[in-house]
N, C-alpha and C positions, 0 to 999 in steps of 0.2 A: 504494500500500500504506500502511496505517496503521502508524506506528512508535511507539515507546515511549520516554519520558524519565523521569528522576527529578529532583526538586528537593530540595535540602537547605538548612536554615538553617545558616550558617557558624559552628557552635558548636564550641568546642575539645573535644578536641585536633585539630590539623590532620591527624594520622595517620588519625584516624577518618574524615574526609572522603574521603581517598584510598582507604582500605580499602573504603568503601561504593561509591565510583565504580568501582573495579576489579571488585567483585562484580557491579555492574549491567552492566558491559561483558561479563563472563563469562556473564550471563544474557540476553544479546542485547538489552539496551536500547541505543538509538541516540543518546540525548541525555543530557547531564549538566549540570544547572543549579544555580546558587546564588542565594539572595536577596542583595540589596545593601542592608543597613541597618547602617551602619558603627558606630553607637553601641550598638545592641542586641547585635550579634554581631561576629565577626572580619571584617576587610576581605576581600572576596571575591577580589581580584585576585592577591595572593600565592598563595591557595589554587587559583585557576584555573591558575596557573603550575605548581604541584605536580601538579594533575590532568593538565595537558597533557603533562608529561614522564613521567608514570607510566602513561598510557593510550595506546592506539594507534588506536582507531576512534571512540570517543565524540566527538560534536560537543558543544562546551562553550560556556557563556555565562552571562550574568546574566538572572535572571528575578525582578525586573527592576531595572535601574539607573534613574537619573533625572538630568536636567540641573540640578537645584536644588542638589545637594550636590557635584557634580563639574563643573568647567569642561569644555565640549565638546572643547577642544583636548587636555586631559589624557586624557579618555576615548578620543579618537581615537588618541593616541600609545600608550596602554596596549593597545588592541585590535590596532593594527598590529603591536606588539611580540609580542603573544600569537599572532597569526597566523603570524609567523615561527617562534616556538617550537613551535607545535602542528602545523605543516605545513598551515595553512589550515583548521583545524577549528573556528574560533570563530564564534559568532553573538551578536549583542547584542540582548537583550530590554530594552526601555526603556518607561517610563511617566512620568506626571506626578509621581509620588512619593506615598508614604503614610507608613509608619513612619519611614523615613530622615529625613524632614523634620519630621514632627509631634513626634517625641521631642525636637526642639530648639526647639519652639514656632513652627515655620514652617509655611506652607501649601503644598500642591502647586502646581507651576508652571502657567502658562496653557498652553492648546493651542498658541498662537503660539510661546511660548518652546520648547516641546517640538519643534514642527515645524522651527523654525530650527536647533535643536541636531542633529536627525537629519540635516538637509541638510549642516550643517557637518562632522559626524563622517564621514558617507559620503564627502564630498569629500576630507577630509584623509587618511583611511585609504587612499584610492586614489592618493595622491601628488600630487593636483592642488592648486592654490592656491585659497584662499578669503579672505574678509575677516571679521575679528572686531574689533569696536570701531573700525571704519574703518582697520584695519591689515591689510595683506596678509600672510598667513602660509601656510606650506607645509611639510609633512613630506617633504622631498625624498628621504629614504631609503625611504619607504613605497610599496609597490606591491601593495596587497591589495584584494580584494573582501570586504566585510563584510555578510552578510545582517542585516537589522534587523527584528525582530518588535516590534510595538507593542501594549502592554497597553491595553485600552479597555473602557468600559462604556456611556457615553451615545451617542446618535446622532451628535453632532458628532465625538467622539473616534473612534468606529467608522469614520465616513467618512474621517477623517484617516488612520487606520491603512491603509485601502485605498488612499488617495491617495499616501502616502509610504513605507509599509512594504513589506517583502517577505513579511511574515506578520503575524498577529494573535494575541494571547494573550487567551483568553476564560476567566475564572476561575469556571466553574461547569460542571456536567455535565448540566444540564437540556436535553434536545434542543429543547424548545420555545423556550427562551431563546436557545440557540445559533442556531437558525433566524432568530429575530427579529434578533439581532445581525448575522448574515451578510448580511441585506438591505442594511444600511447600509454594511458593509465592501465589498460588491460594487459598490454605487453609486460609492463613492470610487475603487475600483480601475478601473472602466470609464470614469469621468469623466477619469481621468488617462491613459487609453489604454493601460492595462497588461493583461497576459494573466491573466485570472482563473483559468484552469486551472492556472497555475503558482504561485498564491498559497498560502502555508503557513497552515494553520488549526490552532492548538493549543488543545486543551481541557486546562486546568491545574486540578487539583482534588485534594483529599484522598481517599484510598481505604483500604479495609481489607477483607481476605478472612477471613471467619469464618462458621461456622454459627450463631453466637450474635449475632443482629442487634442486641440491646441493647448488647452489649459493643462491637461494631463502631461503633455510633453514638457511644459514649463516646470512641472514639479519634479521631473526626473532627469532633465538634460545634464545635470551635474554628474550622473553616474557614468556614461560613456567617457566623459572627461577624466574621471578618476581612472578608468581602465586604460586610458591613453598613456598614463605614466608607465604602466607595465609594457605596453606595446612599444613605446620608444626604446625601452631597455632591450626588449626582444630584438628589435631591428639593429641594435648595436652588437648583438651576439650571433644572429643568424642572417644569412642572405634572405632578402625579401621573398625569393622564389621558394624558400622552404616553409613559408608561412602562408596561411590563407589570406587572400586579398580582402575578404570580408572582415578580417580582424585588423589589418594594417593600413589599408588605403586611406581611411578617414583622418589619420593623424597628420597627413601632409598639410592640412590647413591650420594646424595648431600653432599658436604663437608662444605659448608658455602656460605655466600652471602656478597658481598662488595657493600654497598650502594653508594660508590663513582663511581661505574660503573652502577648505576641504569638506566635501559632503554637504555643502550648503545649497539649498534651493536658490536659484537666481545667481549662482556664482558667475562672475564676468568671464572667467577663463573658459567657460563651457559654450560660449557663443559660436565656436567653430563647428560644433557637433550638429550634423544635419538631422532633419526629421527622420529620414530613412534609417540612420544609425540608431536613433532613439527607439524607433519602433522594433528594431531587431534585438537590441541589447536589453530592453526593458519589457515589462509586462504591463500594458496600459490599455485603456479603452473601457467599454462597457463590461459589466460583470460577465456576460457571455463571451466576449472577446478574451477576457482574462482566463476564463475557464478553458477555452479552446487552446490557448497557448500552453496552459499547464497540462492539458491532455496530451499535447504533442511531446512535452518534456517527459511525462510519465511513460509514454510509449517507447522512448529510446533509453529508458532505464533510470531516469532521475527518480530518487526516492525521498528527497527533501527539497521543497521549494522554500527558500529563505528570503523573506521580504525585507529589504532595507527600508526601514520606516523613518524616513527623513522628511516626509511631506508635511504640509502645514496643518492638516486636519487628521491627526493620527487616530483619534478615537473613532471617527467615522470610518476610516479604512479598516480598522480592526473589526468593527461591527459588520461591515459589508462582507469581509472575508468569512467571519463566523456564521453569518446568515445565508449568504448567497454563493459562496465558493467552496469552502472546506467541506460542507456536508456531502457534496457530490463525490468527493474522493475518499471518504472515510472507509468505504469497503471496496475500493478499487485496487486490485492487485497489479503490481508492476509486471510488465511482460518479462518472461525469462530472457536473460542476456545470452543469446546464443552466439 
């Protein structure tokens, strides 16, 4: 079955974060996520603690953290603690880093650093010993299993997600791009001898429900601009011919990106994004148009639709999803990934 999540940017006040997560839980969302960009917004981990003690069923986590701003041992100890507080409802989303690092003049970490961090965190959370900086360490009090979802864009990162992750975070809702991505994820998963049918596939994107398509686009145009940061980096690492034109061609018109407007409706740096790109990358339109796109995503194996809830009328969107969209998918089984 395809499940639904929401992601919030950790913007004050904290009470608002808890309020929206409680509303999402009441509307039958299954996952509650927070961005981790500690300079731009509040630190997500105290907020995740509040979310854990105030909710009962939501699975909670970072979408996504990174190993460049937080030592893996700290991340492991934090998540092991949160597992105890939440009754085992935590999931860690992790990537190489974008805004959390770039606002401090740093670059995303390498795939090797990320892979090593994932292995170290998984080991420590389980209570087993590992080595960091040639020193044996162990969280002797920890006894948790922590699912780890890896955010990825390029072929190497996508294969790595399949190789070491329990799931993948794909930040666009274009079925063609998701199918392209999953080819690499599956390769990595099968090369590692893992069960592809149990792998978690998250489509994470901005969405808006409205009969006014132009207004809906204005609420989510910031999202393809966010994705463009990752596309620019991909083009520095791969020949354009190795990447889908549907992913790369739109950034030719980009003039820059202001992280002080990161994930903000109406961000000026998003003006270069065309309507066509917005329509492919996001899930917008009437409730039926949104349901149809989610049907397409479920048909190609997506089992979590994660709504980036940065629009101006968040309560209305949660209510519409709970009333008009989620019920259709409650008993819909995802097609086998053959």
